[in-house]
Structures are given as structure tokens and as C-alpha cells.
C-alpha positions, 0 to 999 in steps of 0.5 A: 541497520535493517529492522528485523521483526520482533521476537515475541515471548511465548505468553498466553494472549489475553482475550482480545475481541479485536483478534477473536473469532465467534468461538472465542478463539485466535483468528488465523488468516486464510491459506495462501499459496505456499510459493510466496514463502519461497520468495525469501532469498530471491532477487526478482527483476534483478532489482528487489531482493526478498530478505524477510516475511513480516506478515500475512493476511487475507489479500497479501503477504508483506516482505521486507525487500532490499532495492539493489538499485537505490540501496534501501529497504522497502515493504513489498506486499504480494498479492495473492495469486487469484487477485493478481491475475484479475484482469481489471485489478492492474488496470484499476490500480494503475489509474489509482496510482496516479492519485496515490503518488500525489499523497507526498506528505511527512506523515503518510507512508509513500506508495512507490509502484506496483511491480509485475514480474511473471505471476508474481505482483507486489505493491512497493511502499515505505519500510518503517521500523517501529510498531503499529499504534494498535500495539502502542495502545495495547501495551499501555497500562492506562488510557491516553490523557487528552494531552497525550493524544494530541501528540498523535492527533496532530499528525494523524489529523495533518495526514487525513486533512491532506489526503481528503483535500487530495480527494483520497478517502482512506476507507480502513482507518484504524490503529492497525493502519498507523505506524509509529517509528523508533522516534515515536513519529506517526505515519498513515499507511495504505491510503486508497488501497482498500477501495481498489481491492473493493472495486477490482477483486471478485473476492469482496464482491457483496462484501464491504471492505474495512474492519468492522470495529472502525466502520460507519453506518453508511459504509456498512449499509451501502458501501458509500465513503466520503471523508465523513466515513474517516471522521467516524473511524477517528471518533472510534479511535479517539474513544479507544484512546481515552477509555482503553476499550472499543465502543462496540464489541458485539457483546451488548445486551439485545445484540443479534447475530450469529458471529462476532462481526455480525454483532458488531455491525449490529451495534454500529447501526443500531446502538449508541455508544456508551458515554466514555465519561462513564468508563473514564471519569477524567474525560471532560464533557467537552472532550466527550461531546467531541467524540460522540459527534464524530460517531454520529450515525448520520454523517450529516451530523458529524464534523464537516472535516478532520480540521474541525474535529482537530479545532474542536478537541483543541478547544475542549482540552484548552490548548491553542489550535494550529492550522493543519496547513501550518509550514513545520507543523510536522517538524514541532511533533517531536518524540511524544510522551513516554509509554507505560509498558506491560509485558508483550504478548503474542498478537495476530499477523496483518490482514495484508494489503492495506490491512483492508479487511471484509465483513465476511458472511455468517456461515464462515463465522469468522471475524477479521483480525487486526494487523501486527507490526509491519516493521517498516523503515522509511528510506531517506526521511530525516529524523524529527525533533525530539523536543516537547511536542507542544513547546514550540507550536508558535515558533516554526520560523526560527532562522537556525532551524530553517538553515539546518533543514535546507541544508539537510534537504539539499544533502538528501536530495543530492544523495537521492539524485545520485542513486536515481542516476545510477539506478537508471543506467542499470534499469536501461540496460535491463529493460532494453535487453530483457524486454524481449521475454514474456514478462507480462500478458502482452508479452506472453500473447506475442510469444504464444503467437510466435510458437503457434505460427511455427507449428502452423508453418511446419504443419503446412510444409508437411502437408505440402502446402507451403514451401520455404518454411523458414522464410515464412517463420522468420518473417512472421515472428519479426512481424508479431514482434513489430506488432507488439512494439507498436501496441505498446507505444499506443497501450497505456497499460502495457506502455514500454520503450522500443527495446530488443523486441523492436531490433529483433522484430526488424531483423527477423522480418529482414531475414524472412524477406531474404530467404524468401527472395534468395539473397545473402542475408549476411550482407545486411549486418550494416542495416542491423547496426543502423537499426539498433542505433536508431532504436537507442536514439528513438528511446532516448527521445521518447522519455 
């Protein structure tokens, strides 16, 4: 069943420093073009049906869409039009996408594609029904215990360890970018997207991408991002998990700055966090040392890797540590500890793409809100074990479990392949006959050239300079379409298989030549069939 966004009761929200501006009022996202709301109920590209608006924020609106070809729900982050139209953005994203596609991990929300249809550009990712880690923490009546924290830290550390090994740093790690599904399994979302926005969008020039509460000093000062940056953010999250509050909220004595965001930044740069044990006396000295080392101002003083953090915390708690590369590690996590609930309250909506936030200039006097529940539903991912998360750490290789897992994987793989084949058939038809139109910048350039050429031809005919205008018009249009086809074969950013534009380019050129040299164009219909057949064969060979 498709997940619908939860209806929050109208309860006056309590003070939350993560979602208030400098005046103490709830933060609201900046205005966006109204047209993206009109997407609900529409089907773009004859494939993606926009069913519901899940959230909106600084860079995008997030929708639940249904993929009609694969018959699954996905999350579509529709970029703000001024970002989507930036020349460098799509080129940058297409380069980064090859890295994001490698992040195939059980605890990472999968990136699928960036789709450009007309003026609408959106990023497709998994859709997971559930809540954010931030919401779970807010609804608790008490901080997590160290043993409870390991339930979440194990898959989180495994995801970060895998991503860092692939050379990808999150940049904006925080509870709002971590999802918990309905079985309490954990997924990290938006790897790498903050970097793309930072590098490609003029909206982030002279700003720093990231949420102030979780940003490391080096990220604030020079924008330098390494695995140590994620470790610092992880330390802030551990502090929050074990104490129930953030280490820096901008209200410490002696803090300077005219806005909440600037005061928080000042604290990250110049103040040491309060010892967690002074807030929660149940925290051991060993656990406290792990948290504070993660939050060291100097990156060189932090742990060298997420794996080291995980091992150190296990040692401090007194539980056996597992290798984050161990086969079956994620399958042992299970449903996790029960969550102590309080009455749900209204919360801010997501900040948008990647939850990528920025420190705004002082004259804006605003602080970035934390994202709301995206309500993703991960397609075709089998549910994980509901057992005790620590009961089976040393028993990953039981034959019965492996047998069932392999059977499930085979069934899932067979079903996915069948769906992909069915989708490919529809895609081939749509791509071949629909690619004649101005669906991207290169296509718009071609059709603009054809219209301009037509105007020039008829103007020259009117002036008596040119004869046989229809021959020139058909020949020129055919030549432009053929030039576009050739350009798509050599330009990676616009690569597309030969299609209708190639067929009509040949036909247009032949018609132009026939009119110019006065022979019967209708005698060329066998040639048109030959061209169409050859195009279909070439498309298949180029796949």
C-alpha cells in the first residue's frame, strides 16, 4: 500500500532550536515557483506520475511519484527552476552520478537517475515509508541508552564506511538525512548531493553547504570536506542521542553573532562542548571520550575512520565489535529497540534536495530548518530480520538462513528483470518516435535553427534573391536534424540513440534535393523504408 504523509494533530509546537529563526519563530522555506505544485496528477515523459507532495525546502520540492514502467513508487526531488537551468548543474550531476550509482548498499537510499523533461528537472531516489531519525529522537521521552544506540549506529557506520571507501563523503550528515522504515531499519539518504549543489549552484556562492548544528570547523572555515567531516557530524549525533540535546545551540554565554546560525557557527569554532556526562550522568567516562574525540576541532585529532569510531564505542560499552565489512551484518540488525513515544507535534518540512542547507548571510537573519518526514518506500527491498539486533552477531552463516536468502534474491531478481524488459519495450518506442521534439537544450537549439532558417528562406524569396524556397527549407531542416543526430553521438552530455530525428533528417534532405532537381519525390518511398530499417538496426548495435 502506498504510504501517505502522516497527518499531524494541530498542537502548538514546543521550542526547538533546530527549527526556529533568530526571532524565535518557526522557520519557513523560501518561496518557490507555484508551477511545481501543479505537477500533482500529471504524468511526465509518459512514465512518472506525480501522486503527492511530500515536502518542500530551499532547493527543491519532494514528491511521491509512481513509475508506470517499473510499477513502483519513487521519490522525485524537483529542483527549483533557477538551479535546474544553470548550465553547469546537469553536467556536474552527470559526472557525479557515476559515483552515486556505485553506492549500492543495504543501508543507503539508492539514487536512480536525474530526469530532464522540458523545464522540469528531478532526481529519482528510493521511496521509504517511515520516519526520519530526527523525528524518532524528538518523540522519545528519554535519551538513548548505549545499547539502544548500537542498533542505529551499526547500520549507520556500515553505510558511512562503505561510502568513504568509495571516495564519497556525505557533507550533510544529520538525523534528518537518516530514514527509519516501518520495521525500524535504517537508511542514509542524499550522499554527494550537497557537494553537487555547492559546486554547481550560484545560490551557494560564498556560502557553506551543510546544517550549522552538525558542521565541522574546517567545513565552516574553508569548505574542506573529508571523511573527518562526517566523523565530526557523527560525534554531534552521538552527543544528541545520549543527552537528548544538541551540543551547540547558539545560546552559550559570550557567544557573538546577530543570528542563531552565526552564533552556532561561533560555538563550533571557539567553544568546547559540555561534557555529556554532566547532562546525562548515566554516560560512562569511556563513552564520553569517544564522543568528544569525534568532535575535536582539529580533524587530525579525531578518529581516522568510521570503523575506528564504531570499534571504540563498542569497547566503551563493553560489547563485541564486528567488522563493518562482515557478510550479513545488516541482516542481523533486526527491528531495534522500542521507542518511548510522546504526543506527536508539528514539525518543519524538509529543506529539499539532499537536505543540503547553507549558512545564510546575516542580513537574512534566518536559520535553516531541519527536514520533515519524506515518507520514502524502498522498492523491491526485502524486509530484514525482526530478531534481537545483537543476538546473532556471531552467527551470520547458518545454512538455512542463507538458503532462504538466496531463494528470495532469485525471486526478486527474476521479477525485476521481467519488469525491466517490459519497461524497455515501452521506452524504445517512446524514445524512438518522441525524440524528434525539443526535449532538451540541444533539441531546442535545433528547432530554433529550423524556424530561423524557414524565416530566412521566405524572406529571401520575397526579396527575389532565392527561388525554390521549399527545396531550401526541406533540405536545410533535414541537414539540421542530421547534424543534431551526429552531435548526440559524440557529445556525452546529450548522447542518445539514433531515432526519429535521423529518419526525418534523411527524408527532409532527400525531399529538398528532389525538389531542387525536379524529380518525383514519391518514387523514393522504398529508400525511406530502407533508412528506417537501418536506423532501427544501428540503434540495436549501439546499445
